N, C-alpha and C positions, 0 to 999 in steps of 0.2 A: 617299620611297617612293611617295607618291600620284602623282608625276609619271610613274611607270612603270606602276603597277597600273591606273590609270584608262584610259590609252590602250589598254593590253593588253585590259582587260575590254570596252571598247567595240568594239575590233577583233574580239575573240572572238565577242561576241554578234552583231555584224553579219555575220561569216563564217557563223555557224550559221544565220542567217536568210536570207542571200543564196545559199548553195550550192544549196538546193533550187530557188530561182528560176532560177539559172543552168542547172541541170540541165533544167528544163522548157523554157527557151528553146533550149538546145542540141538537145533532142529535136525540138521543133517546127520548128526551122530546118534540121535535118539535119546539124548540126555534131557528128558522132559518129565514133568509131573503130570500124570494122567488124572482125569477127574475121578473122584471117589465120593461116596456118601458123607464121609467125615471131613471133607475139604470144602472150602468156599468156592473155589473156581469150578466152572462148568465146561471149560475147554482145556485143551492141552497147554501147559505153561512151560516154556523153555527154562532150563536151569543154566548154570554157569555164568550168571551175571556178575558174581563175585570176582571172576577172573578179570573182568574189565576194571572193576573198582580197585582190586588188589594191585594189578599192574600199573594203573594210573597213579596210585599212591607211591609205589616203588619208583617208577620212572620219574615222577615229579620231584621226589626227594633226591634222586641221583643227578638229574639234570641241573637242579638248582644248587647242588653242593651241600645240602643240609643233612644228607644221609649219615655223615660222620657225627654230626652234632646230636642226631636223634637215633643213634644206632640201637639202643636198648628198646625204646618203644616201637621202632620200625621192625625190629626182629620179632618182637611179640606180635605185632600186627600181621606180619607175614606168616607166623606160625598159626595164628587163629584163622587166617585166610586158607592155609593148607587144610585145616580141619573142615572148614566149609566146603572146600573143593572135594575132599574125600567123601563128605556127606552127599554132595551133588552126584557123584559118580557111583558110590556104593550104597547110598541110602542108609546111613547110620541110624540107630535108634535115637530118639530125642534126648534121652537120659545120657547116652554115651557122648553125644555131641556136646551137651551142656557141661558134663564133667570135664571133657577135654578143653573146652574154652575157658572154664573157670580155672583149671589148673594152669593154663598158659597165661591167663590174665594175672 
C-alpha cells in the first residue's frame, strides 16, 4: 500500500505547490489563452499547468524509487506531457495534438 500512497502523496503535494508557480510563469511569459467567441472562458487563462503535473509525476516517481519499475508508462506519460507542452507554447491544431497523443498512448 505504501508503494502507491507515498508516490501519490508526493505527486499531489508537488502539484499543489507547482501549479501556482506555473500560472505565474505563464502570465509573465504571455503563454495564455485569450477569450474568443468559440471558447467558454471570458477572461485570460494561463496555460502551462501541465508542467506542474508532469514534473510532479516525474519527481514523485524518481524520489520514491518507482521510476525503474514504471519506466514504460512513465516514459509514455512524459512523451504525452511533451505534446501538451508543445501545444501550450505553439498552439497545435486539435487534430494534430490528438493524433500525437493517440500514437504515443
